[in-house]
C-alpha angles and dihedrals in degrees: 000000000000139000119241093202106023092165087076087079086076085077088071086079084080090071098077089044091056091048091050093049091048094053092046092053092047093051092052092055096060121120121226118238128177089232137002098192094107092045092052093056093057092074128224125295126225090257092054091050091054097045089112092062098086093050093045092051091048091051090046091053091048092053092048091050092050091048089050090051089053085062104225112214133193111214134195123193114231128191123209127182116216110197129187099197136176123243108222128192115191111206110194129188112227099172120136092265089065084074088079112112128254131184116257124169093339096313137085119250135169112277091238091055091049091050091051094049094048090045090057089051089052093054102036099028133234136233091263132041103341114076093182134241105257095155099048132099107242132191138162137220123185129193147186116146087336132036121232135183104234096175127015119226108283144164090209097087091175087082094057093081092061093049093047089055089062094054111099140142116292110269104199124068090217089060097048120109141090115264100176094160096054092045092051092047091050092051093047090053092051090053093046088064094039093113089059090050092048092050090055093050097044102041092106096043129094091210123101121229128186128183107237097183141345122229140173122211108202121195121186140145098198148051128268107263105154144021136084098272129052119229088249092055091049090048090053088052091051092048092051090054094046096247120147119217122209110195125202123191103211116210091011090168128057105318120212137204131196117248117195117210134166085261095055141272123321133189110230120190119239100196128233111310104164117113095222096173093057092047091050093050092050090051095046094049095052097040094255133117138249128224139174117221115195096174142007096270091056092046088053092052090050089053090049088055091050089047089055093047096050108049123183118217119211119185122183113210119198120194139159121243106206128200118203115236100178098095098071090048093052091048092049090046090053091047091050093048089049092053091048092052092047093050092046090053093047127018096017096039114143124213116224 
């Protein structure tokens, strides 16, 4: 508890003045007698014993009024996090060519598996160069011949693992392909409505969240060869909505695949497949950047650069929420003063 105007307690100096004036007035109303011996022997009545009550009530009312004027307040500290986060849509190629192998931690894994692992490091952080993105809206779109939303934009990153487990290479030949334009357009549309998604997720939270920027991270190892939209058309859409696109050509060097024969396993080169020119054009048009990642370490460094480019700002605001307590004191003071006045005019009435 605190008092907004503590200087008001100086008014309590009136209390001794009121007591002094009361005693002076009582002394002046005395009657003179030649002897009070007989009166002293009669004892004191109940009224005489309670003559202090009106003065006590008046002083109590005065103290309560002065305390009310000092404005007592009950405060509760509140903490509110204000976050300027980044809305990120991961767009991942899962066409058959992503089955080519890439070096990861001393072993060769499918490019898609490497992309998934490094993506998790980017979101959750690692013990090296990726601190994680705990305060960002993150979603994922995958594509082959068709683009699909795998994970909607969410602040609950714990659900990403389960969504990532469902991401695998396309299984049917009729669904294989590389629809970069459609996937980019779908991701841009998801980001365009990110504020609505955020409002639904944060409606029961006291924290404030603002979307600082919207970005797409596009990973592919091929060239656009199907879909309704071209990469250029999708890039125009992203630019119109103020969305930056960072493009990453996965396996930009000589990709390899494992061939099993009766004489053992052999690594066969696949040749360069990434359409670097198209990826560069998309990035330049939307204000992003383009990289080639030939292995997991390079891909990790690319994510570290993106992490440095897209910073999240978190500000903790502490404030006190006060509740005024003077009203009950003022009401009680008025009630006490009313009782004192009523008693002084009836039971404690003095004549003259």
